N, C-alpha and C positions, 0 to 999 in steps of 0.2 A: 504493499499499500504507501502510495506517496505522502509528503509530509503534508501536501493539500488535503488529501483525504482524511488522513491521521485527526488531522485538525477538526475539518466537517464532523468527523464522527465524534469526536469530543462534543463540539458544540450541539449537536442533536442525536443523543444516541436511542438508539431501536428502544421500544417499548416492549419490557419483555413482562413474565407472569401472567397467570391465570385469573379469571374473575374473582377469587377469594384474596389474592394478593394486591390486586386493584383496588379491593375495598378495604383493605388494610390500609394500603396507601392514602387513600382519600382521608379515613379516620385522622392519620397520623398528619396530613396536609391542614385539616379541620382544626387540629391543635386544640384537644379538650383541655391539656396541662394549662392551657393560656386562660381558660373560661375564670380563673381565679381573679383576671383582672375586673370580671363583670360584677364581683362582689361589693365595687363601688358603689353599687345601688344601693347598697344598706345604708350608705353615708347620710343622707338627709333624713332619713325615717330615726336612725340612731342618735344624730344630732337632736333631735326634737324629742327625743324620748317615747316616740309611738312605735316604735321597729314590732313589739310583740302584740299589737292590736290585730285580731285576724284580720280585719278587713285589709290593714296597713301591711300586713305581711303578706296576705295572698296576693296583691297588688305588685308589691315589690317582686316576689317571686318570677310573676307574668312577664315584669320589666326586667329580670334577670336571664329569662327563658330567651325572650326576644334577644336582647345584646349576644347570648350564646349563638344562636343563628346568626344574626346579622355579622359579627365578628367571623366566625368560620367560616361563610360565605366570601368575606372579604379576602380570608386567607388563601383561598382555593383561585378566585381570580388573580391576586397578586402572583402567587407562585408560578401559575401558568405564563402570567407575562413575562415575569422575570428570570424563567428557566434559565435562559442563554447566561445572565447575568451572574446568576447563582452559582453557577458550574465554576466561576471563578473567586468563588468565596471560599474561605478553608473550613468553615463550618455550614454554609448553607447547601454546598455541593452535595450533601448527602439528603438533601429533599427529595421527595417521591417523585414529584417531576420533572426536579433537575435531573435524575439518574435514569428518569425513563418508565419507572415504574407505574405512573400515572399517564395517561394520554393528556395533552395540555387540551384538548377539547373536551375532554370528560371533566377535567377540573373547571372549566369553567362553566359548563352546563350546572353541574352540582352545586356551584357557587352560587348561581344566578338561581336556582329553585331555592336554597336557602335564604337567600336574602330577599326574596317573593315571600318565603313563608313568614319571615321576620314581620314584615310590613303588614300582611295580612292578619297574623295574632295581634298585632298591635289593633289594628282597624276594627277588631272583631271583639276585643276583650277590655282594651283599654279606652283612657280619657284623650281626647285631642291633643293634650301637653307631651303625652308619651308618644302617641303617633309622628308627632312632629318631629321629635327628638331622634327616632329611629330612622325617619326618613330621612333626617337633614345626615345622621352618621353614615348612612348608604350612599347618599349624593357623595358627600364629600370625601368619602373613602375611597370610593370608586375614581374620583377627579384625581385622586391622591395616586392609585394604583398606575394611572396612565400618563398622567405628565406632573403633578404639583411635588411628587418626590423628587425632581430634580431640579427643584426651586430652591436655592439657600434661604434661611430661615423661615420660610413658606412651610416646606415640611416640617420644622421643627413644630410650628404652631397647630397645622393640621392633625400631627400624631397626638400632641396635646389635646387638642379639642375632642379625640376620643376617649380621653380618658375623663375630662370634663363632662362630657355628655352622659357618660355612664353614672358621674356622680348626680347628673341633673334628672336623671330619668327616676329613681326609687320616689323622689319629693313629687315629681310631676305625675307620677303614676299613683300615687296615693292621696294627692290634693294637699302637699304640704306646701307651704310659701317656703320660699329661697330666699335664704338673708342675702346682702350684700357680703358680710364675713366669709358665709357658707362659699359664694361662688368666688372669691379672692382667693381664699385657701385652696380651693379645688384647683383652680386657674393656673396656681404659679405652683403648686404641689405638683401639677402635671407636667408642666413646663420643666421644672427638676429633674422628675424621673426621665424625661425625653433627652435633656440635653445629656443627663447622664447617659442614657442608652447609645448616643452618637458618638459620645467619647471613649467609652469603650469599643465601640464598633472602629474608631479613628486609630487607636491603638493597636487593635486585632489587626486591620488588614493595611496599615502605613500611611502616613500624609501623601495628599495628592493621589490617592486611589479612586480611579473614577470608573473601572472596571464593573465593581461591585453597586456603587452607588454615587451618582455623577456630584451630587451635592458636596459629598465630603469632601471634592479637592477646594471646595471655598473655604472651607473651615479649618481653623488651627486648635490644637489643644488648649492653648491659653485662651480663646476665644469661646471654646465651649465649657471651659472651667468658669470663666466669668457669667456665662449666662446660666450655669447650674447651680452657682454662688450668689447671683442675683435674685435667683428664683426662689431659693431656701430662706434669704433673707427676707423678700415680700411675704412669703409663704407665714414663715414665724412671726412677721410683725401683726401681718392680719388676724393670725389665730389668737395672739397674746391679745389684742383688742378687743375680739369676741369675747374671751376668757374673764377679761377684766370688765368688761359691761355686765356681765352676768355677776362678775362677784363685788358687791357692793356693802357696806356694811349693814343697809337697810334689810338685806337676804339673808346676811348669815350663813350663805352657801360658800364655802372656800375651795368648793370640787371642780370648777370649770378652773379655776387659777392652779391648783393644783395638776391637772392634764397638761399643762404646758410643759411639766419637766419629762414626762415619756415621749410626748410628742417630738421636742428638741432632740431630745437623745434617740429617737428613732430614725429621723432626717441625717443625723451626726453618724448612727452605725451604718445607714446607707451609704452615706457619702466616703466610706470606707472603700465600698465595693467598688462605686465609681471612682476613687481616687486610684485604686488597683485595677482597673480597666476589666472588671469583671459583671459589669452590669448591664452586660448586652440582653440579657433576660430578664427583665422585672420579676416575672414569676418564680425564677429559679432560686432567687434572692431570697423571695418570700416564704418560698416551700424550704429551703436550705438553712437559713441563718436563724439557729434556733434563739441566740439572743434577742433578735430583731422582733422574732414571734412573742418572746415573753413580754418584752417593750409595748407590742401592739397590744397584748392582752392586758396589760397593765393601764394603758392608754383607754381602752374601752371600758374598764371597770369604773375607771374613774369620770369619764364622759357619763356613762347609764348613770350613777351615783347623783353625778352633778346635774342632770336633767331633772332626775327624781326627785331629789330634795327641792331645785328650785320650782 
């Protein structure tokens, strides 16, 4: 085989495996491990102290399911779209579409069906607010798959919006008003995670590498450090203002202020992984860092006690 033929074969590997293997590949491409991100729909009901009310819990569960379907649909479309670029990535080259286990056409078809199912589920079971959030997520993320991911800075904002929309979804599904502080913390906390993800990817593939993601060549490590440092600072400030607003001498409720400590420590712990360049997959950090999990539990407990007392 000629050198040209070898390169072509590497770019477009032949599809292999039977129906069972293709189904397993589709499941892997749907990334159920990343559904942990969709637990952000619990944020607004938790902050309002209403999560355990049956009606709120049911509405939030539907929001979670809608985002699981929508996110998996986006992953399938994205992997089909990025198959060639993924083959140049040291980690993504093992994805089922990139290695030829799942045909690109099958991935796109399955992805679009999941996206339609997510919107239909929201339309049939949820208020207009959640329908608008799911529809916005689908449109913005599809635009990201096709062209926005190549636009520096815009790509950070679009990925961060995915986290923000998840955080908004639970409140909108249950009819819970979203405070300005909640939106600020969610927005800049999301940007913190996304900038950390890009920083880790920058460290992994090297500076100026455009084969896997063209926007990476526009970023330096110092710029990405600036973004995640700025985002963390704004998120902590907004969270502190919210907590101190609830902690007044008249209320006699110190718990919101006490929750600042595990919140900040959690961000600092996550920042350790960013600084190491190992924050490319936030779900791996959340599921694998026991100290971060303990801090998360302590934070949730202080929030629940705080809103219950308040």
